[in-house]
KEPALUM-894399 format. One record per residue (C-alpha): residue in one letter; x, y, z. Coordinates in pm, whole numbers, padded with zeros to 5 digits, always signed. Layout:
N
aXYZ
...
END
This chain:
258
x+02019-00399-01553
x+01820-00622-01787
x+02020-00938-01645
x+01942-00804-01291
x+01582-00757-01365
x+01560-01122-01536
x+01732-01274-01213
x+01511-01095-00952
x+01194-01195-01160
x+01316-01548-01168
x+01370-01543-00804
x+01040-01388-00708
x+00824-01595-00951
x+00967-01927-00854
x+00897-01875-00481
x+00595-02037-00376
x+00530-01779-00097
x+00519-01491-00374
x+00200-01637-00528
x+00024-01716-00222
x+00098-01378-00062
x-00017-01186-00367
x-00342-01391-00382
x-00395-01322+00001
x-00329-00949-00048
x-00610-00935-00344
x-00851-01179-00173
x-00815-01006+00165
x-00858-00640+00012
x-01191-00748-00177
x-01350-00948+00096
x-01265-00671+00353
x-01409-00420+00132
x-01718-00614+00050
x-01766-00667+00424
x-01734-00290+00494
x-01983-00225+00205
x-02236-00492+00351
x-02204-00345+00701
x-02279+00018+00602
x-02622+00146+00625
x-02743+00501+00524
x-03092+00616+00664
x-03308+00785+00423
x-03203+01121+00555
x-02858+01094+00413
x-02528+01051+00564
x-02165+01173+00531
x-02021+00843+00384
x-01785+00838+00097
x-01873+00558-00137
x-01505+00527-00266
x-01350+00502+00077
x-01609+00258+00183
x-01536+00040-00124
x-01174+00060-00068
x-01167-00024+00305
x-00984-00340+00207
x-00669-00151+00139
x-00605-00112+00512
x-00564-00484+00545
x-00415-00565+00209
x-00133-00348+00255
x+00006-00544+00556
x+00033-00855+00321
x+00211-00639+00063
x+00454-00518+00319
x+00524-00878+00442
x+00583-00995+00063
x+00823-00675+00026
x+01022-00760+00329
x+01067-01132+00238
x+01189-01036-00097
x+01503-00906+00071
x+01541-01055+00418
x+01460-01418+00289
x+01800-01390+00079
x+01978-01270+00389
x+01842-01552+00599
x+01952-01812+00350
x+02279-01638+00253
x+02180-01620-00103
x+02248-01251-00093
x+02618-01335-00126
x+02546-01507-00447
x+02339-01222-00578
x+02594-00961-00492
x+02872-01168-00647
x+02686-01212-00959
x+02588-00842-00965
x+02866-00620-00796
x+02672-00321-00842
x+02462-00318-00548
x+02237-00045-00623
x+02165-00218-00947
x+02040-00507-00754
x+01817-00302-00532
x+01670-00114-00836
x+01583-00445-00986
x+01416-00564-00692
x+01221-00251-00664
x+01105-00276-01026
x+01003-00636-01020
x+00828-00602-00697
x+00643-00283-00777
x+00531-00437-01100
x+00396-00738-00945
x+00200-00532-00686
x+00064-00294-00926
x-00099-00588-01105
x-00234-00738-00786
x-00339-00401-00666
x-00535-00341-01003
x-00713-00666-00951
x-00786-00599-00589
x-00909-00239-00640
x-01118-00332-00930
x-01278-00613-00741
x-01327-00386-00425
x-01498-00117-00640
x-01713-00380-00807
x-01840-00512-00470
x-01909-00153-00363
x-02111-00090-00661
x-02314-00407-00635
x-02373-00377-00245
x-02391+00012-00148
x-02680+00112-00354
x-02903-00143-00170
x-02797+00016+00167
x-02889+00367+00086
x-02551+00474-00071
x-02615+00516-00447
x-02701+00755-00729
x-03069+00720-00630
x-02976+00880-00281
x-02767+01151-00434
x-02427+00977-00402
x-02206+00956-00691
x-02194+00634-00886
x-01895+00406-00862
x-01795+00427-01198
x-01440+00487-01391
x-01632+00768-01573
x-01618+00972-01246
x-01301+01160-01229
x-01292+01154-00853
x-01348+00788-00832
x-01114+00725-01107
x-00843+00911-00893
x-00930+00718-00578
x-00902+00394-00785
x-00565+00475-00950
x-00433+00619-00625
x-00498+00307-00434
x-00304+00107-00678
x-00007+00355-00642
x-00054+00340-00271
x+00006-00022-00262
x+00321-00012-00489
x+00458+00258-00256
x+00407+00052+00057
x+00600-00226-00127
x+00879-00001-00180
x+00867+00145+00153
x+00883-00203+00304
x+01165-00316+00047
x+01379-00012+00169
x+01320-00086+00539
x+01405-00451+00489
x+01730-00367+00295
x+01835-00132+00578
x+01744-00371+00866
x+01786-00714+00691
x+01609-00920+00970
x+01257-01014+00857
x+01090-00983+01197
x+01244-00657+01278
x+01161-00512+00934
x+00799-00620+00932
x+00756-00491+01274
x+00900-00160+01179
x+00695-00111+00867
x+00359-00235+01020
x+00431-00024+01337
x+00493+00302+01113
x+00164+00222+00929
x-00061+00136+01202
x+00048+00269+01529
x+00128+00620+01434
x-00237+00670+01321
x-00348+00549+01666
x-00127+00800+01850
x-00259+01075+01636
x-00606+00963+01720
x-00530+00957+02085
x-00341+01294+02102
x-00542+01533+02296
x-00421+01830+02095
x-00628+01879+01767
x-00333+02062+01597
x-00083+01785+01687
x-00338+01521+01569
x-00361+01689+01243
x+00025+01726+01202
x+00066+01353+01281
x-00188+01259+01017
x-00032+01468+00756
x+00316+01310+00806
x+00214+00949+00866
x+00245+00732+00545
x-00079+00552+00597
x-00317+00837+00691
x-00154+01075+00435
x-00143+00828+00165
x-00495+00706+00189
x-00625+01062+00156
x-00608+00977-00216
x-00915+00768-00167
x-01136+01061-00055
x-01409+01178-00322
x-01621+01390-00081
x-01542+01647+00209
x-01193+01725+00075
x-01193+02027+00260
x-01213+01859+00586
x-00901+01632+00507
x-00579+01677+00692
x-00392+01680+00367
x-00508+01701-00016
x-00532+01373-00191
x-00225+01394-00422
x-00018+01580-00151
x-00091+01291+00084
x+00032+01044-00166
x+00336+01255-00215
x+00421+01216+00143
x+00404+00843+00123
x+00629+00865-00193
x+00877+01057+00005
x+00874+00797+00285
x+00940+00511+00013
x+01220+00724-00149
x+01372+00781+00181
x+01351+00408+00294
x+01501+00310-00060
x+01785+00572-00012
x+01858+00437+00324
x+01848+00094+00215
x+02079+00146-00059
x+02332+00323+00160
x+02343+00038+00397
x+02361-00205+00103
x+02673-00034-00035
x+02843+00026+00317
x+02789-00296+00493
x+02903-00649+00411
x+02648-00916+00310
END
């Protein structure tokens, strides 16, 4: 495992695309979060906005870049044929997948930490001037607040789980376009279907099982009783999706030729 981790780390860090995709994920997340905070206005009478969710809006976009990075970590090797060399050097295929998952999730956690802290800083600086701050009865965006800390830490875990979900899907499907399309469709299309469903119960159930809507419940700090699923349970749903995708990817990797 140690040698596999070193090999996967070497492959990822020496790809120019890895650096640019990680930079794009962090930059896009912070920029979108700052834009959402700047666009939010709350009248003097108060409103139901959640400061944490507004500040972390950029996660909706940043996750797409993380998904593409994770897909490329596997499909790129299949596209070039390098996967044959990898599996020749490390015959235990599950070890290869585990090493890829460990290195990728570590990189995404570091990037996610930067992105989340930058987004919260933007919200802390912008939102009070728009009527959403301690002076107007809203909780301060501070790591000292338990709910805010949970939203921040949970968002970092969310991005790492999205990376693992995408890695598992790419290992099973192999093709970059197919894998990226499947993951992004699962993330963005299912919530649209849930929103468009005419039946409230069906809509709620779809939100409870969809990886994005369930996982992002971790960001909520107000109105928890109105959520389709509780914050940690929602992140657990996403973790189950990621585990299932990795299990399927590992099975395909073991049974199919490279």
